[in-house]
KEDODO-599910 format. One record per residue (C-alpha): x, z, y; residue number from 1; residue in three letters. Coordinates in pm, 1 decimal. Each point is the difference from the previous one (the first is absolute). Layout:
{X=X&Z=Z&Y=Y&n=NUM&res=ala}
...
//
This chain:
{X=28087.8&Z=10536.1&Y=22890.2&n=1&res=met}
{X=151.7&Z=307.5&Y=-168.4&n=2&res=his}
{X=-197.3&Z=-65.9&Y=-316.9&n=3&res=asn}
{X=134.7&Z=-354.4&Y=-21.4&n=4&res=leu}
{X=358.5&Z=117.7&Y=46.5&n=5&res=thr}
{X=-42.5&Z=265.1&Y=-271.4&n=6&res=trp}
{X=-142.0&Z=-260.7&Y=-242.9&n=7&res=gln}
{X=298.3&Z=-227.7&Y=55.8&n=8&res=phe}
{X=239.0&Z=286.7&Y=-68.1&n=9&res=asn}
{X=-173.8&Z=81.9&Y=-331.8&n=10&res=ile}
{X=6.9&Z=-362.5&Y=-116.7&n=11&res=glu}
{X=371.6&Z=-20.7&Y=88.7&n=12&res=gly}
{X=80.7&Z=311.0&Y=-199.0&n=13&res=glu}
{X=-197.9&Z=-131.4&Y=-302.4&n=14&res=leu}
{X=192.4&Z=-326.9&Y=16.6&n=15&res=ala}
{X=329.7&Z=187.8&Y=-7.8&n=16&res=trp}
{X=-121.4&Z=207.9&Y=-297.5&n=17&res=val}
{X=-101.6&Z=-314.6&Y=-191.2&n=18&res=arg}
{X=335.6&Z=-159.4&Y=75.2&n=19&res=leu}
{X=184.7&Z=309.9&Y=-118.4&n=20&res=leu}
{X=-204.3&Z=15.0&Y=-323.9&n=21&res=val}
{X=64.3&Z=-370.3&Y=-63.1&n=22&res=ala}
{X=374.2&Z=48.8&Y=50.3&n=23&res=val}
{X=3.6&Z=296.3&Y=-243.1&n=24&res=val}
{X=-196.4&Z=-192.1&Y=-263.3&n=25&res=leu}
{X=223.3&Z=-303.9&Y=37.9&n=26&res=ser}
{X=311.7&Z=215.6&Y=-35.7&n=27&res=phe}
{X=-142.3&Z=174.4&Y=-310.9&n=28&res=ala}
{X=-93.3&Z=-334.5&Y=-157.6&n=29&res=leu}
{X=346.8&Z=-145.4&Y=60.8&n=30&res=his}
{X=157.8&Z=315.9&Y=-140.5&n=31&res=leu}
{X=-215.2&Z=-24.0&Y=-315.1&n=32&res=ile}
{X=95.3&Z=-364.0&Y=-48.4&n=33&res=leu}
{X=370.1&Z=79.1&Y=40.9&n=34&res=leu}
{X=-3.1&Z=295.2&Y=-239.2&n=35&res=val}
{X=-199.0&Z=-188.1&Y=-265.0&n=36&res=gly}
{X=-279.0&Z=250.6&Y=-52.6&n=37&res=val}
{X=-306.6&Z=-186.5&Y=-135.0&n=38&res=pro}
{X=-309.3&Z=13.9&Y=212.6&n=39&res=val}
{X=-332.7&Z=49.3&Y=-174.4&n=40&res=asn}
{X=-258.0&Z=-139.1&Y=233.0&n=41&res=leu}
{X=-286.0&Z=117.6&Y=-219.7&n=42&res=thr}
{X=99.7&Z=364.5&Y=28.9&n=43&res=gly}
{X=112.9&Z=252.6&Y=-256.5&n=44&res=gly}
{X=341.6&Z=50.0&Y=-148.2&n=45&res=val}
{X=192.3&Z=-329.6&Y=-38.4&n=46&res=pro}
{X=129.8&Z=-97.7&Y=-345.6&n=47&res=asp}
{X=376.4&Z=-48.9&Y=35.2&n=48&res=val}
{X=81.4&Z=-14.7&Y=-373.1&n=49&res=ser}
{X=48.3&Z=-379.0&Y=6.1&n=50&res=asp}
{X=200.5&Z=-0.1&Y=320.0&n=51&res=asn}
{X=275.9&Z=241.6&Y=-98.9&n=52&res=val}
{X=342.0&Z=-165.8&Y=-32.5&n=53&res=ile}
{X=267.3&Z=185.7&Y=-193.9&n=54&res=ile}
{X=347.6&Z=-86.4&Y=121.3&n=55&res=ala}
{X=329.9&Z=84.1&Y=-168.8&n=56&res=gln}
{X=331.4&Z=-6.2&Y=183.0&n=57&res=ile}
{X=271.2&Z=-163.1&Y=-209.3&n=58&res=met}
{X=369.8&Z=-22.4&Y=65.3&n=59&res=thr}
{X=169.9&Z=-333.2&Y=35.5&n=60&res=ala}
{X=159.7&Z=-129.8&Y=-324.4&n=61&res=pro}
{X=374.0&Z=41.9&Y=-32.4&n=62&res=val}
{X=225.8&Z=-260.7&Y=-161.3&n=63&res=ala}
{X=24.0&Z=65.3&Y=-373.7&n=64&res=gly}
{X=-290.1&Z=244.3&Y=11.8&n=65&res=ala}
{X=-221.5&Z=-221.4&Y=-219.5&n=66&res=asp}
{X=247.9&Z=25.1&Y=-285.6&n=67&res=lys}
{X=33.4&Z=377.1&Y=42.1&n=68&res=glu}
{X=-377.6&Z=46.6&Y=17.1&n=69&res=ile}
{X=-48.7&Z=-212.2&Y=-313.5&n=70&res=ser}
{X=269.2&Z=195.2&Y=-181.8&n=71&res=gln}
{X=-143.6&Z=334.8&Y=106.9&n=72&res=ser}
{X=-346.5&Z=-113.7&Y=-108.1&n=73&res=ala}
{X=131.1&Z=-89.0&Y=-344.4&n=74&res=asp}
{X=178.3&Z=334.6&Y=-25.3&n=75&res=glu}
{X=-319.0&Z=176.5&Y=105.0&n=76&res=thr}
{X=-190.1&Z=-165.0&Y=-284.0&n=77&res=gln}
{X=263.4&Z=117.7&Y=-248.6&n=78&res=leu}
{X=-0.2&Z=358.9&Y=122.1&n=79&res=leu}
{X=-257.9&Z=237.4&Y=-152.0&n=80&res=pro}
{X=-276.6&Z=94.3&Y=239.7&n=81&res=gln}
{X=-36.8&Z=368.7&Y=74.2&n=82&res=thr}
{X=-326.4&Z=143.0&Y=128.9&n=83&res=ile}
{X=47.9&Z=320.8&Y=195.4&n=84&res=val}
{X=-297.9&Z=229.3&Y=-17.3&n=85&res=ser}
{X=-73.0&Z=260.1&Y=270.8&n=86&res=pro}
{X=94.2&Z=274.0&Y=-249.0&n=87&res=gln}
{X=341.0&Z=-151.3&Y=-74.0&n=88&res=ser}
{X=59.8&Z=-49.8&Y=371.9&n=89&res=ala}
{X=-68.0&Z=365.2&Y=65.6&n=90&res=glu}
{X=213.8&Z=106.9&Y=-299.6&n=91&res=his}
{X=298.9&Z=-238.1&Y=-17.9&n=92&res=pro}
{X=165.9&Z=207.5&Y=-275.5&n=93&res=his}
{X=-299.6&Z=-19.0&Y=-237.4&n=94&res=ala}
{X=70.8&Z=-145.5&Y=-343.0&n=95&res=ala}
{X=-66.8&Z=-371.3&Y=-31.8&n=96&res=ala}
{X=-281.8&Z=-103.4&Y=-231.2&n=97&res=leu}
{X=70.8&Z=-246.5&Y=-284.3&n=98&res=pro}
{X=-43.8&Z=-362.2&Y=106.0&n=99&res=ser}
{X=-198.7&Z=-90.8&Y=-310.8&n=100&res=ser}
{X=-238.4&Z=195.0&Y=-224.5&n=101&res=pro}
{X=195.5&Z=-130.1&Y=-299.8&n=102&res=ser}
{X=335.5&Z=127.6&Y=127.5&n=103&res=ala}
{X=183.6&Z=190.5&Y=-270.3&n=104&res=gly}
{X=-236.2&Z=-113.9&Y=-275.5&n=105&res=ile}
{X=170.3&Z=-181.1&Y=-287.6&n=106&res=lys}
{X=-193.8&Z=-295.8&Y=-130.2&n=107&res=ile}
{X=29.7&Z=-27.9&Y=-379.8&n=108&res=pro}
{X=139.1&Z=-318.3&Y=-146.9&n=109&res=leu}
{X=-243.8&Z=-243.3&Y=-157.6&n=110&res=ile}
{X=31.4&Z=-4.7&Y=-378.9&n=111&res=arg}
{X=145.3&Z=-319.0&Y=-139.7&n=112&res=asp}
{X=-262.7&Z=-143.7&Y=-238.0&n=113&res=pro}
{X=248.4&Z=-218.9&Y=-192.5&n=114&res=ala}
{X=126.4&Z=85.8&Y=-347.6&n=115&res=tyr}
{X=357.4&Z=-128.2&Y=-2.0&n=116&res=tyr}
{X=155.7&Z=-141.2&Y=-320.5&n=117&res=pro}
{X=316.1&Z=154.1&Y=-141.4&n=118&res=ala}
{X=231.0&Z=-267.9&Y=142.0&n=119&res=asp}
{X=-110.0&Z=87.1&Y=356.4&n=120&res=gln}
{X=68.4&Z=372.8&Y=-30.1&n=121&res=leu}
{X=310.1&Z=180.1&Y=120.3&n=122&res=asp}
{X=-69.7&Z=294.5&Y=-233.4&n=123&res=val}
{X=-221.0&Z=-33.4&Y=-309.1&n=124&res=lys}
{X=-244.5&Z=274.6&Y=-103.8&n=125&res=pro}
{X=114.1&Z=253.5&Y=-257.7&n=126&res=thr}
{X=-218.3&Z=237.7&Y=-204.7&n=127&res=pro}
{X=15.4&Z=366.6&Y=95.3&n=128&res=leu}
{X=-28.1&Z=106.0&Y=-364.8&n=129&res=ala}
{X=51.6&Z=-153.5&Y=-341.2&n=130&res=ser}
{X=-292.2&Z=-221.3&Y=-110.7&n=131&res=ile}
{X=-70.2&Z=16.0&Y=-373.8&n=132&res=lys}
{X=-311.8&Z=-186.4&Y=-119.2&n=133&res=pro}
{X=-158.5&Z=139.0&Y=-313.8&n=134&res=ala}
{X=36.4&Z=-216.0&Y=-307.5&n=135&res=tyr}
{X=-344.8&Z=-138.8&Y=-82.2&n=136&res=pro}
{X=-154.0&Z=119.2&Y=-326.4&n=137&res=gly}
{X=-165.6&Z=-339.8&Y=-48.6&n=138&res=ala}
{X=344.7&Z=-162.8&Y=-19.3&n=139&res=ala}
{X=114.3&Z=252.8&Y=-262.6&n=140&res=leu}
{X=-314.8&Z=-56.3&Y=-203.1&n=141&res=asp}
{X=69.2&Z=-370.5&Y=9.6&n=142&res=ala}
{X=361.3&Z=52.9&Y=-110.9&n=143&res=gly}
{X=143.0&Z=-117.4&Y=333.4&n=144&res=ile}
{X=320.1&Z=190.0&Y=81.8&n=145&res=asn}
{X=90.3&Z=-162.8&Y=330.7&n=146&res=asn}
{X=-143.7&Z=-197.5&Y=288.1&n=147&res=gly}
{X=63.8&Z=-108.7&Y=360.0&n=148&res=val}
{X=-239.5&Z=6.9&Y=298.0&n=149&res=val}
{X=81.1&Z=-161.4&Y=335.5&n=150&res=thr}
{X=-176.3&Z=169.9&Y=293.0&n=151&res=leu}
{X=-46.0&Z=-87.9&Y=366.6&n=152&res=leu}
{X=2.5&Z=311.9&Y=222.0&n=153&res=leu}
{X=-120.5&Z=16.9&Y=358.9&n=154&res=leu}
{X=165.4&Z=303.4&Y=161.6&n=155&res=ile}
{X=-70.9&Z=108.3&Y=357.3&n=156&res=asp}
{X=243.2&Z=133.7&Y=261.1&n=157&res=glu}
{X=-68.0&Z=357.3&Y=-120.8&n=158&res=phe}
{X=105.1&Z=-74.8&Y=-357.8&n=159&res=gly}
{X=-354.4&Z=6.1&Y=-139.1&n=160&res=ile}
{X=-100.2&Z=-263.0&Y=-254.7&n=161&res=val}
{X=-301.4&Z=-180.7&Y=144.2&n=162&res=asn}
{X=-55.2&Z=-248.4&Y=-280.6&n=163&res=glu}
{X=126.8&Z=-78.1&Y=-350.3&n=164&res=val}
{X=-63.9&Z=-327.3&Y=-179.7&n=165&res=ser}
{X=126.5&Z=-154.1&Y=-323.3&n=166&res=val}
{X=208.7&Z=-315.5&Y=29.1&n=167&res=val}
{X=80.9&Z=-35.8&Y=-370.0&n=168&res=asn}
{X=-17.9&Z=201.7&Y=-321.6&n=169&res=ala}
{X=154.0&Z=-58.9&Y=-343.9&n=170&res=ala}
{X=-171.0&Z=50.3&Y=-224.5&n=171&res=pro}
{X=-314.1&Z=-10.0&Y=211.1&n=172&res=pro}
{X=-278.8&Z=252.8&Y=-28.8&n=173&res=gly}
{X=198.8&Z=310.5&Y=-102.9&n=174&res=tyr}
{X=230.0&Z=131.1&Y=270.2&n=175&res=phe}
{X=-162.3&Z=-106.6&Y=330.4&n=176&res=glu}
{X=-219.2&Z=306.7&Y=58.2&n=177&res=asp}
{X=277.7&Z=249.2&Y=-77.0&n=178&res=ala}
{X=243.1&Z=-174.5&Y=234.0&n=179&res=ala}
{X=-251.7&Z=-28.1&Y=283.9&n=180&res=met}
{X=-105.5&Z=365.7&Y=-29.4&n=181&res=ala}
{X=360.2&Z=123.6&Y=13.3&n=182&res=ala}
{X=97.7&Z=-200.9&Y=310.6&n=183&res=phe}
{X=-328.9&Z=51.9&Y=182.9&n=184&res=arg}
{X=70.8&Z=375.5&Y=2.3&n=185&res=ala}
{X=366.1&Z=-38.3&Y=102.4&n=186&res=ala}
{X=145.4&Z=72.0&Y=343.8&n=187&res=his}
{X=290.3&Z=-189.2&Y=154.7&n=188&res=phe}
{X=253.9&Z=28.8&Y=275.0&n=189&res=glu}
{X=-130.8&Z=-279.2&Y=225.3&n=190&res=pro}
{X=176.6&Z=-326.5&Y=63.8&n=191&res=ala}
{X=181.5&Z=-55.3&Y=330.8&n=192&res=trp}
{X=30.6&Z=-307.4&Y=215.1&n=193&res=arg}
{X=165.7&Z=-31.0&Y=342.6&n=194&res=gln}
{X=37.3&Z=373.9&Y=37.4&n=195&res=gly}
{X=-346.6&Z=124.0&Y=-92.9&n=196&res=his}
{X=-209.7&Z=43.6&Y=-317.9&n=197&res=pro}
{X=-225.5&Z=-289.6&Y=-94.4&n=198&res=val}
{X=-249.4&Z=-105.2&Y=-262.8&n=199&res=lys}
{X=140.3&Z=-197.6&Y=-291.1&n=200&res=cys}
{X=-96.5&Z=-181.8&Y=-317.5&n=201&res=arg}
{X=230.6&Z=21.4&Y=-298.0&n=202&res=ile}
{X=2.6&Z=-125.3&Y=-357.6&n=203&res=ile}
{X=82.1&Z=256.5&Y=-271.8&n=204&res=ile}
{X=50.8&Z=-49.9&Y=-372.5&n=205&res=lys}
{X=-109.0&Z=292.7&Y=-216.7&n=206&res=val}
{X=158.7&Z=12.3&Y=-346.1&n=207&res=asn}
{X=-176.5&Z=179.4&Y=-284.9&n=208&res=phe}
{X=222.1&Z=90.8&Y=-296.7&n=209&res=asp}
{X=-146.2&Z=246.2&Y=-245.9&n=210&res=tyr}
{X=318.2&Z=62.9&Y=-198.6&n=211&res=glu}
{X=206.6&Z=66.2&Y=314.3&n=212&res=ala}
{X=-269.5&Z=233.8&Y=126.7&n=213&res=glu}
{X=3.4&Z=196.1&Y=-326.4&n=214&res=gln}
{X=377.1&Z=31.5&Y=10.7&n=215&res=leu}
{X=-11.8&Z=129.7&Y=359.0&n=216&res=glu}
{X=-268.4&Z=249.8&Y=-95.4&n=217&res=thr}
{X=210.8&Z=134.0&Y=-286.0&n=218&res=gln}
{X=289.2&Z=70.3&Y=235.8&n=219&res=arg}
//
């Protein structure tokens, strides 16, 4: 009789323990469902990377705020962006670095390739020294005492003669080489156009007069 009573007491206590465990498990399961913690039934550490929700609290829009925000956004795009490095934050009085590697470097002007004619020049080129072609001996031998050679000169913006060509010569075949040699070696004050020196092309007539040259030599 005592053994039977003791057995009933043990079974009653086990029933209460099972009920208590079931209540605890049920409470834990409901708590997990409310909190939102994922349950990995297979064991191990659950992967919650896909279940994370990032929320951002935003203030309610105010009347006219859209216009102000748009205007401030436009102003922000116009303002230069400044990147503050940790060193500049620690030393606010440090000298600012130049914003561009080319700051302070002067870019030279591109040379104008055009040779401007005389009617497009503000200031025409002038020789730095007197140009006196030698009278050709071949003309003297032929009894020719005078002649005229028309030359085309291409002068750069530094006053250097780049090219000399004959446009006309009278009489032909006597004075061309002497005229070209004299003007090829000449130097000029360059031509000017719109405030700066430019290349130019000019036509020059070179007069050869043997008698006048002899008179000048005798003086």
